[in-house]
C-alpha positions as a printed Julia matrix, in Angstrom:
384×3 Matrix{Float64}:
  20.43   -1.94   32.18
  22.24   -3.13   29.07
  20.87   -6.09   27.13
  23.32   -8.18   25.15
  23.29  -11.05   22.7
  19.89  -12.6    22.09
  18.42  -11.35   25.34
  14.84  -10.1    24.97
  12.46   -8.25   27.24
   8.83   -7.47   26.55
   5.79   -5.82   28.08
   2.09   -6.36   27.34
  -0.74   -3.88   27.8
  -4.48   -4.31   27.19
  -7.15   -1.77   26.32
 -10.75   -1.58   25.07
 -12.13    0.83   22.49
 -15.33    0.82   20.43
 -16.34   -2.39   22.22
 -13.2    -4.13   20.93
 -10.55   -5.62   23.21
  -6.94   -5.35   22.09
  -3.54   -6.32   23.47
  -0.25   -4.67   22.59
   3.06   -6.4    23.06
   6.22   -4.3    22.87
   9.52   -6.21   22.79
  13.17   -5.19   22.78
  15.72   -7.56   21.22
  19.28   -6.82   22.19
  20.8    -8.54   19.14
  18.8    -6.35   16.73
  18.79   -3.24   18.91
  15.14   -2.75   17.91
  11.72   -2.44   19.51
   8.94   -4.51   17.92
   5.36   -3.46   18.65
   2.49   -5.87   17.87
  -1.29   -5.47   18.07
  -3.48   -8.49   18.94
  -7.24   -9.02   19.1
  -8.47  -12.17   20.84
  -5.02  -13.7    20.44
  -4.93  -12.97   16.67
  -1.98  -10.93   15.45
  -3.31   -7.97   13.45
  -0.01   -6.33   12.58
   3.51   -5.78   13.82
   6.28   -3.29   13.09
   9.84   -2.64   14.29
  11.66    0.58   15.02
  15.38    1.05   15.8
  16.17    1.59   19.47
  18.45    4.5    20.22
  21.79    3.85   21.92
  20.53    5.79   24.92
  17.61    3.35   25.2
  19.89    0.33   25.15
  21.81    1.67   28.09
  18.82    3.3    29.78
  15.29    2.53   30.87
  14.07   -0.25   28.52
  10.75   -0.63   30.32
   9.9     3.06   29.77
  10.77    2.8    26.07
   8.49   -0.22   25.66
   5.7     1.51   27.56
   6.0     4.59   25.34
   5.89    2.5    22.15
   2.73    0.75   23.37
   1.09    4.08   24.28
   1.75    5.49   20.81
   0.08    2.51   19.13
  -2.83    2.54   21.56
  -3.43    6.24   20.82
  -3.4     5.58   17.07
  -5.91    2.73   17.3
  -8.16    4.68   19.68
  -8.07    7.67   17.32
  -9.08    5.48   14.37
 -12.11    4.12   16.2
 -13.14    7.57   17.45
 -12.99    8.76   13.83
 -15.0     5.71   12.76
 -17.87    6.61   15.08
 -17.96   10.16   13.72
 -17.76    9.12   10.07
 -20.53    6.51   10.39
 -22.92    9.2    11.63
 -22.22   11.82    8.98
 -19.49   10.89    6.51
 -18.98   11.27    2.8
 -17.87    8.51    0.46
 -14.41   10.09    0.25
 -13.84   10.27    4.01
 -15.13    6.72    4.47
 -12.66    5.48    1.86
  -9.78    7.34    3.47
 -10.57    5.97    6.92
 -11.04    2.49    5.45
  -7.59    2.86    3.91
  -6.15    3.61    7.34
  -7.83    0.56    8.9
  -6.67   -1.62    6.01
  -3.08   -0.42    6.34
  -3.17   -1.43   10.01
  -4.52   -4.93    9.36
  -8.05   -4.24   10.66
  -9.69   -5.66    7.54
 -13.19   -6.24    8.95
 -13.66   -2.55    9.74
 -12.03   -1.52    6.45
 -14.33   -3.8     4.45
 -17.44   -2.43    6.16
 -16.39    1.16    5.45
 -15.58    0.44    1.81
 -19.03   -1.12    1.46
 -20.7     1.96    2.96
 -18.65    4.25    0.72
 -19.62    2.26   -2.37
 -23.3     2.55   -1.44
 -22.92    6.33   -1.31
 -20.95    6.45   -4.58
 -21.47    3.31   -6.72
 -19.38    4.81   -9.55
 -16.28    5.31   -7.39
 -13.73    3.09   -9.14
 -10.91    3.74   -6.66
 -13.15    2.73   -3.74
 -14.19   -0.47   -5.54
 -10.54   -1.24   -6.29
  -9.43   -0.88   -2.66
 -12.52   -2.75   -1.47
 -11.48   -5.61   -3.75
  -7.91   -5.54   -2.41
  -9.23   -5.68    1.15
 -11.55   -8.61    0.38
  -8.66  -10.44   -1.29
  -6.58  -10.01    1.88
  -9.5   -11.44    3.87
  -9.74  -14.48    1.57
 -13.2   -13.47    0.32
 -12.21  -14.08   -3.29
 -15.71  -14.31   -4.79
 -16.7   -10.89   -3.47
 -13.28   -9.49   -4.41
 -13.8   -10.6    -8.02
 -17.16   -8.83   -8.09
 -15.76   -5.52   -6.8
 -12.63   -5.58   -8.97
 -14.63   -6.48  -12.08
 -16.75   -3.38  -11.47
 -13.63   -1.24  -10.99
 -12.13   -2.54  -14.26
 -15.4    -1.82  -16.08
 -15.26    1.78  -14.87
 -11.53    2.26  -15.48
 -10.41   -0.28  -18.11
  -7.09    1.47  -18.76
  -5.65    1.08  -15.25
  -3.09   -1.73  -15.08
  -3.24   -1.83  -11.26
  -6.94   -2.69  -11.38
  -6.45   -5.5   -13.91
  -3.54   -6.97  -11.95
  -5.57   -7.07   -8.72
  -8.56   -8.48  -10.63
  -6.33  -11.18  -12.13
  -5.08  -12.32   -8.72
  -8.6   -12.44   -7.26
  -9.77  -14.49  -10.25
  -6.84  -16.9    -9.85
  -7.41  -17.48   -6.14
 -11.12  -18.05   -6.82
 -10.19  -20.82   -9.28
 -10.61  -18.95  -12.59
  -7.04  -19.36  -13.83
  -7.65  -18.85  -17.57
  -9.56  -15.62  -16.97
  -6.86  -14.36  -14.6
  -4.13  -14.76  -17.25
  -6.15  -12.59  -19.65
  -6.17   -9.8   -17.06
  -2.39  -10.02  -16.52
  -1.81   -9.93  -20.28
  -4.02   -6.85  -20.63
  -2.26   -5.18  -17.7
   1.08   -5.74  -19.46
  -0.34   -4.36  -22.71
  -1.13   -1.17  -20.8
   2.31   -1.08  -19.15
   5.07   -3.26  -20.61
   7.33   -2.48  -17.63
   4.78   -3.42  -14.97
   6.88   -5.7   -12.73
   3.97   -6.48  -10.4
   1.95   -8.05  -13.25
   4.91  -10.28  -14.22
   5.31  -11.34  -10.59
   1.58  -11.98  -10.14
   1.5   -14.01  -13.34
   4.48  -15.99  -12.03
   2.6   -16.82   -8.84
  -0.42  -18.05  -10.79
   1.75  -20.13  -13.14
   3.51  -21.78  -10.2
   0.15  -22.39   -8.52
  -1.01  -24.04  -11.75
   2.12  -26.2   -11.8
   1.47  -27.4    -8.26
  -2.18  -28.23   -8.96
  -1.75  -29.8   -12.4
  -1.8   -33.62  -12.47
  -0.11  -33.9   -15.87
   3.63  -33.83  -15.11
   4.64  -32.32  -18.45
   2.13  -29.48  -18.13
   3.21  -28.96  -14.52
   6.87  -28.66  -15.55
   5.95  -26.18  -18.3
   4.05  -24.01  -15.82
   6.92  -24.1   -13.31
   9.49  -23.17  -15.98
   7.29  -20.29  -17.16
   6.81  -19.07  -13.59
  10.58  -18.92  -13.08
  10.96  -16.85  -16.25
   8.23  -14.44  -15.1
   9.74  -14.01  -11.64
  13.15  -13.29  -13.18
  11.61  -10.71  -15.51
   9.88   -8.99  -12.58
  13.18   -8.67  -10.67
  14.96   -7.47  -13.81
  12.49   -4.59  -14.14
  12.28   -3.84  -10.41
  15.0    -5.23   -8.11
  12.84   -4.54   -5.04
  11.58   -8.11   -5.49
  15.12   -9.55   -5.28
  15.08  -10.06   -1.51
  16.54  -12.84    0.61
  13.13  -14.48    0.63
  13.07  -14.37   -3.17
  16.43  -16.16   -3.25
  15.11  -18.84   -0.89
  12.07  -19.22   -3.14
  14.31  -19.69   -6.19
  16.39  -22.29   -4.35
  13.23  -24.18   -3.38
  12.01  -23.98   -6.97
  15.28  -25.43   -8.28
  15.18  -28.29   -5.76
  11.6   -29.18   -6.69
  10.03  -28.04   -3.4
   7.23  -26.25   -5.26
   4.83  -25.61   -2.38
   7.63  -24.19   -0.27
   8.73  -22.0    -3.19
   5.17  -20.75   -3.69
   4.92  -19.85   -0.01
   8.17  -17.86   -0.18
   7.22  -16.11   -3.42
   3.77  -15.14   -2.14
   5.01  -13.92    1.23
   7.69  -11.87   -0.54
   5.1   -10.25   -2.79
   2.68   -9.54    0.09
   5.45   -7.95    2.14
   6.57   -5.7    -0.72
   2.96   -4.79   -1.5
   2.44   -3.63    2.1
   5.69   -1.69    2.16
   4.83    0.11   -1.06
   1.53    1.29    0.36
   1.56    4.78    1.85
   2.84    4.88    5.4
   0.3     5.2     8.21
   1.35    8.76    8.95
   0.86    9.87    5.33
  -2.54    8.2     5.22
  -3.44    9.91    8.48
  -2.38   13.31    7.1
  -4.64   12.87    4.08
  -7.5    11.6     6.23
  -7.36   14.48    8.68
  -7.2    17.01    5.83
 -10.31   15.5     4.27
 -12.32   15.22    7.49
 -11.54   18.76    8.59
 -12.62   20.32    5.32
 -12.51   19.91    1.57
 -11.94   23.6     0.88
  -8.85   25.59   -0.04
  -7.8    25.97    3.59
  -7.57   22.18    4.07
  -5.41   21.81    0.97
  -3.14   24.63    2.16
  -2.7    22.79    5.47
  -1.86   19.6     3.62
   0.7    21.45    1.49
   2.29   22.96    4.6
   2.45   19.54    6.3
   4.07   17.88    3.28
   6.59   20.69    2.93
   7.61   20.24    6.57
   8.11   16.52    5.96
  10.35   17.3     2.99
  12.41   19.71    5.09
  13.16   16.82    7.46
  13.93   14.45    4.57
  14.44   16.17    1.17
  14.91   12.79   -0.57
  11.5    11.39    0.41
  10.17   10.65   -3.1
   6.64    9.66   -2.05
   6.11   12.88   -0.11
   7.57   14.91   -2.99
   5.02   13.35   -5.33
   2.16   13.89   -2.84
   3.14   17.55   -2.6
   2.99   17.86   -6.39
  -0.53   16.39   -6.34
  -1.55   18.78   -3.55
  -0.32   21.74   -5.6
  -2.38   20.57   -8.58
  -5.46   20.17   -6.37
  -5.09   23.65   -4.9
  -7.91   26.05   -5.65
  -5.22   28.65   -6.34
  -4.08   26.39   -9.2
  -0.42   26.39   -8.24
   0.48   24.68  -11.51
   4.0    26.03  -11.66
   4.85   24.74   -8.18
   3.17   21.43   -8.95
   5.14   20.95  -12.16
   8.43   21.82  -10.49
   7.69   19.49   -7.58
   6.77   16.64   -9.91
   9.98   17.21  -11.86
  11.94   17.07   -8.6
  10.3    13.75   -7.67
  11.07   12.31  -11.1
  14.7    13.42  -10.83
  15.03   11.55   -7.53
  13.46    8.43   -9.02
  13.19    8.33  -12.84
  11.27    5.04  -12.58
   8.48    6.89  -10.8
   7.12    8.03  -14.16
   6.6     4.42  -15.27
   5.08    3.53  -11.92
   2.55    6.37  -11.85
   1.44    5.99  -15.47
  -1.07    3.36  -14.39
  -2.01    5.0   -11.08
  -5.53    6.41  -10.78
  -4.51    9.88   -9.61
  -1.44   10.28  -11.76
  -3.04    9.0   -14.96
  -5.1    12.19  -15.37
  -2.57   14.31  -13.51
   0.11   13.87  -16.18
  -2.29   14.93  -18.93
  -3.34   17.97  -16.9
   0.31   18.82  -16.28
   1.06   18.78  -20.01
  -1.96   20.96  -20.7
  -1.02   23.37  -17.92
   2.55   23.59  -19.18
   1.35   24.58  -22.63
  -0.94   27.19  -21.11
   1.89   28.64  -19.04
   4.23   28.72  -22.02
   1.72   30.59  -24.16
   0.26   32.86  -21.48
   2.77   35.17  -19.73
   0.05   36.3   -17.3
  -0.27   32.8   -15.85
   3.46   32.73  -15.12
   3.29   35.93  -13.12
   0.21   34.79  -11.21
   2.43   33.0    -8.72
């Protein structure tokens, strides 16, 4: 059966796991030659993603392809909840955070929030957990609680621009505009080329322009927001999407609320896409739940190397492999340094991006120290 034009076919399947009822809808659109798989709970869309359909699928058994796509998603969700039950009984703060990250990446914010809360109780000084907990609460619209968690994360790690940017947005959406601008300014002091902070500041300025009664002040805020958005796209053209262009057109025509909606949706979409893919999160989670010893790290290294063999230009995996080498009990510094150099060669902007990242912030300092040690100690070079 060949589908042409705008013709669409879909199939829905339902399943229950961990006392939760879900529905999966898998659709094939002939015009896009793609299969879209969506997960629903009580009629609420949790998340949706599209994958290209092979030519053989177009001309073959569409129903089987849709059924297979639904089965894959069902297995992933079922696996997450099975892991949840195990972790709740006997889990560490680290494994709870990793599983929470998986739930969050799949749009299951209620479960993610509960796990982040449990992880924080086990390790109140875990800044990364507090940061992600705050991001999750922001997504849920719980801005007051998000401010509390992100403030704690910033107190623990005041030099991380990511934390201050997230804190600034939570403050803004909770009505504390003046305080939010201070956080964006401090984030940009830490990283002058931090496009996300310029974009976030632009959103808040535009929001201020919409809410401000004084027309002159409103116009000033709108003009400043446009300048900030343009600066963000100049630094990182990933923001210059079709939706961004529509937002700019709406801004120019005076349709401020429409422009804000476009700008915010554009930012949210990019933010999600920049997060680690589900499969990479799952790899890290499984490595952590199986063991935290040298054997688990070796398995992670082997998995990442296989991924790079399939796609040598996968920058994110290249960087993850460098981190895994540095975390190895064998101290594979030489391999880690070479892998990090390879990732930076593929994307020179990665260095700027990871400067403010929690893992990479200390990693770069350790790399420099390790390089000096290797240069001055011939024995360490032959240890490989």
